[in-house]
C-alpha positions in Angstrom: 19.9 -5.7 10.0 18.5 -8.9 9.3 15.3 -9.8 8.0 13.3 -12.2 6.0 10.9 -10.9 3.6 7.8 -13.2 2.0 5.8 -11.2 -1.1 7.6 -9.7 -4.0 5.0 -8.5 -6.1 5.1 -4.5 -7.5 5.6 -3.0 -3.8 7.7 -6.1 -2.3 10.4 -6.5 -4.3 11.1 -2.7 -4.2 10.8 -2.6 -0.9 13.4 -5.1 -0.7 15.7 -3.4 -2.7 15.4 -0.4 -0.8 16.2 -2.4 2.3 19.9 -3.9 0.8 20.4 -0.3 -0.4 20.1 0.7 3.4 22.5 -2.6 4.5 20.1 -4.8 5.6 20.7 -8.5 4.7 17.2 -10.1 3.4 16.9 -13.3 3.0 13.5 -13.2 0.3 11.5 -16.2 -1.1 8.2 -15.6 -3.5 6.1 -18.1 -4.8 7.0 -17.3 -8.5 11.4 -17.9 -8.3 11.7 -14.8 -10.8 11.6 -11.9 -8.4 13.8 -14.0 -6.0 16.2 -13.8 -8.5 16.2 -10.1 -9.7 16.4 -9.4 -5.8 19.5 -12.0 -5.2 21.2 -10.0 -8.1 21.0 -7.4 -5.8 22.6 -9.1 -2.9 19.6 -10.7 -1.2 19.4 -14.3 0.0 17.2 -16.3 -1.9 15.2 -19.1 -0.1 13.6 -21.6 -2.0 10.6 -22.1 0.9 9.3 -20.8 3.6 11.0 -23.7 5.7 14.2 -22.5 4.3 13.8 -18.8 4.8 12.6 -19.4 8.2 16.1 -21.9 8.8 18.1 -19.0 7.1 17.4 -16.3 10.1 18.5 -15.6 13.1 16.9 -15.9 15.9 14.8 -13.9 16.9 13.5 -14.2 13.3 11.6 -11.1 11.9 9.4 -12.3 8.5 7.9 -9.6 6.9 4.4 -10.9 4.5 4.1 -8.8 2.1 1.0 -10.5 -0.1 -2.5 -9.1 -0.7 -4.9 -9.0 2.1 -7.7 -11.8 3.1 -7.1 -15.4 2.8 -4.0 -15.1 1.0 -2.3 -13.1 4.1 -3.7 -15.6 6.6 -2.2 -18.8 5.0 0.9 -17.3 4.5 1.0 -16.4 8.4 -0.5 -19.6 8.9 2.4 -21.4 6.3 5.1 -19.5 8.2 4.3 -19.6 11.9 4.9 -23.3 12.9 8.7 -22.5 11.3 9.2 -19.9 14.0 10.2 -20.5 17.7 9.1 -18.0 20.8 10.1 -14.9 20.3 10.1 -14.4 16.7 8.2 -11.9 14.7 5.6 -11.3 11.7 4.7 -8.4 10.4 1.7 -7.8 7.9 2.7 -5.1 5.4 -0.4 -5.7 3.4 -4.0 -3.8 3.5 -5.2 -6.3 5.8 -8.2 -5.2 7.6 -7.7 -4.0 11.2 -9.7 -6.5 12.8 -7.9 -9.3 11.3 -4.4 -7.3 13.0 -6.0 -7.8 16.2 -7.2 -11.2 15.8 -3.6 -12.5 14.5 -1.8 -11.0 17.1 -3.8 -12.6 19.7 -3.6 -15.6 17.9 0.3 -15.6 17.3 1.1 -14.1 21.1 -0.8 -17.4 22.3 1.8 -19.3 20.3 4.7 -16.8 22.0 5.3 -15.6 18.7 5.6 -11.2 18.1 3.0 -9.5 15.4 3.2 -6.1 14.0 1.0 -4.7 11.4 2.3 -2.3 8.8 -0.2 0.1 6.8 2.0 0.7 3.5 1.8 3.3 1.1 4.0 5.0 -1.0 3.1 2.3 -4.3 5.6 2.1 -7.4 7.3 4.8 -6.5 8.6 3.7 -3.2 11.8 2.9 -3.8 12.5 6.3 -5.2 11.3 8.1 -2.5 10.3 6.0 0.4 7.7 4.3 2.0 4.8 6.3 4.5 4.7 3.8 7.1 2.0 3.6 9.8 3.1 0.9 12.5 0.7 -1.0 15.2 2.6 -3.1 18.1 4.4 -2.8 21.0 6.4 -0.3 21.4 9.4 -2.5 22.0 9.4 -4.2 18.8 9.2 -1.1 17.1 11.9 0.3 18.8 13.3 -3.1 18.0 12.8 -2.4 14.3 13.0 0.9 13.8 16.2 0.7 12.0 14.4 -1.4 9.1 11.2 1.3 9.6 14.2 4.3 8.9 15.5 3.2 5.9 12.0 2.0 4.2 10.8 5.7 5.0 11.3 9.3 4.4 12.5 11.6 6.5 9.9 11.8 9.7 7.8 9.1 7.4 7.3 6.2 9.8 5.0 6.6 12.9 3.8 3.6 15.8 0.5 4.5 16.1 -0.4 2.3 18.5 -1.2 -1.2 19.4 -1.9 -4.4 17.3 -4.5 -2.9 14.9 -4.1 0.6 14.5 -1.3 0.7 12.0 -3.6 -1.2 9.4 -6.5 0.7 11.0 -4.8 4.5 10.6 -4.0 3.0 7.0 -7.8 2.5 6.2 -8.5 5.5 6.9 -5.7 7.4 4.8 -7.1 5.0 1.7 -10.5 6.0 2.6 -9.7 9.8 2.7 -7.8 8.7 -0.6 -11.0 7.9 -2.6 -12.3 11.2 -1.7 -9.3 13.0 -2.9 -9.2 11.0 -6.5 -12.9 11.8 -6.5 -12.8 15.5 -6.2 -10.0 15.6 -9.0 -11.7 13.2 -11.2 -14.8 15.4 -10.8 -13.1 18.7 -11.5 -11.5 17.7 -14.7 -14.7 16.1 -16.0 -16.8 20.1 -15.4 -13.6 21.1 -17.5 -13.8 18.7 -20.1 -17.4 19.9 -20.7 -17.0 23.4 -20.5 -16.5 23.5 -24.4 -12.6 25.9 -23.7 -9.7 24.6 -25.6 -7.9 23.2 -22.5 -4.9 21.4 -22.3 -5.3 19.3 -19.1 -1.3 18.8 -18.2 -0.6 22.3 -18.0 -3.3 23.3 -16.0 -2.1 20.1 -13.2 1.1 21.8 -13.8 -0.4 25.4 -13.3 -2.0 24.1 -9.9 1.2 23.2 -8.1 2.3 25.9 -8.5 1.3 27.9 -4.9 -2.4 26.4 -5.7 -4.2 25.7 -2.3 -4.9 22.1 -4.2 -0.8 21.3 -5.3 -0.5 17.6 -4.5 1.4 14.7 -5.5 -1.8 13.4 -6.8 -1.9 16.6 -9.1 1.6 16.0 -9.9 0.8 12.7 -11.2 -2.5 14.1 -13.0 0.4 16.1 -15.0 1.9 12.9 -16.0 -0.7 11.0 -16.5 -2.3 13.5 -19.1 1.0 14.6 -20.5 0.6 10.7 -21.9 -2.8 10.5 -22.8 -4.2 13.9 -23.0 -7.5 13.5 -23.1 -7.4 9.8 -21.7 -8.6 8.2 -24.6 -6.3 5.0 -24.3 -8.7 4.2 -20.2 -11.8 2.6 -19.6 -13.7 4.4 -17.0 -13.2 1.8 -14.5 -12.1 2.3 -11.0 -11.5 -1.0 -8.6 -11.5 -0.9 -5.4 -9.1 -2.8 -2.5 -11.4 -2.7 0.2 -9.9 -0.2 2.4 -12.5 2.3 1.2 -15.5 0.3 2.3 -14.0 -0.4 5.5 -13.8 2.9 6.0 -17.2 3.3 5.3 -18.3 0.4 7.3 -16.5 1.4 10.0 -17.8 5.1 10.4 -21.3 3.5 10.5 -20.2 1.1 13.2 -18.9 4.2 14.8 -22.0 6.7 13.8 -19.6 8.9 12.2 -21.2 11.3 9.3 -19.0 10.7 6.1 -20.6 11.3 3.4 -17.6 12.5 1.0 -16.3 8.8 1.7 -19.3 7.3 1.4 -20.2 8.7 -1.9 -16.8 8.2 -3.3 -16.7 4.4 -2.6 -20.2 4.6 -4.6 -19.0 6.7 -7.5 -16.3 4.1 -8.1 -19.5 1.4 -7.9 -20.9 3.9 -10.7 -17.8 3.3 -12.8 -18.3 -0.3 -13.5 -21.3 0.7 -15.4 -21.1 3.2 -17.8 -17.9 4.7 -18.9 -17.0 8.3 -17.4 -14.3 10.9 -17.5 -14.2 11.2 -13.9 -13.6 7.4 -13.6 -10.8 7.7 -16.5 -9.1 10.6 -14.3 -9.1 8.5 -11.0 -7.9 5.1 -13.2 -5.1 6.8 -14.6 -4.5 8.4 -11.1 -4.3 4.9 -9.8 -2.1 3.9 -12.5 0.4 6.4 -11.9 1.1 6.1 -8.0 0.1 2.4 -7.6 0.7 1.1 -10.8 -2.5 -0.2 -10.2 -4.1 -2.2 -14.1 -6.8 0.1 -16.0 -9.1 -1.5 -18.4 -8.2 -0.6 -21.6 -10.6 1.7 -24.2 
């Protein structure tokens, strides 16, 4: 099917490539022109502006926005909406706060437009293995867009989680859990580092993926990271956060749900911005492996 795609960053561009591989017609736009040229070379239709992108789409139009959460997403939606017609649909695939998705859905509905929020996980590996999609919005809209979701995701890798906001809510909790898992892995390797034994962390990471109860994709990425830099000497123990962990903890507090592990994992990230720690080095290395999140060089 035909879809407009705005935002060709480290995830967006690969998502367009995967859509093209699946036989979809993609009209793409990005503020900087080079990524547009790259996707055009693979078969996409390039747009010179938001207005041009919308004009190239057949109604009812579908525009997927894949830009940073917050003000950037809001400005993009505000810029796209006037160029759409009644019944057209906007998808926010970024890491937006779920309450913003609920608000945006209501605002766009008042203008005769449809809205879906799609929490997207997969990082820079998504082109090869697919993206896990957590989808909020109307059931009919979901069914209309299902061919797109099926192309982007691996088998059983997409789910309609509920009405507007549900997709980004589930993605928020997903990322909150990620904080806790990364913290546990980082702390474990720091304890081993302090043991005095001549341990090979790349080999240990590989070992733990052979039938162990802690086997996981994150452990596979640990093996890759330690294989590149056995003592992570090139990485500072500075761990960023894109907001979802904070939102998860705040939501837990609002709902009176005890979430000590996720809260402490968030606080540990703040701690990483002070003195360097090996735990933070491990987490920074893993985030760089699965999502190409930038690292601070030592």
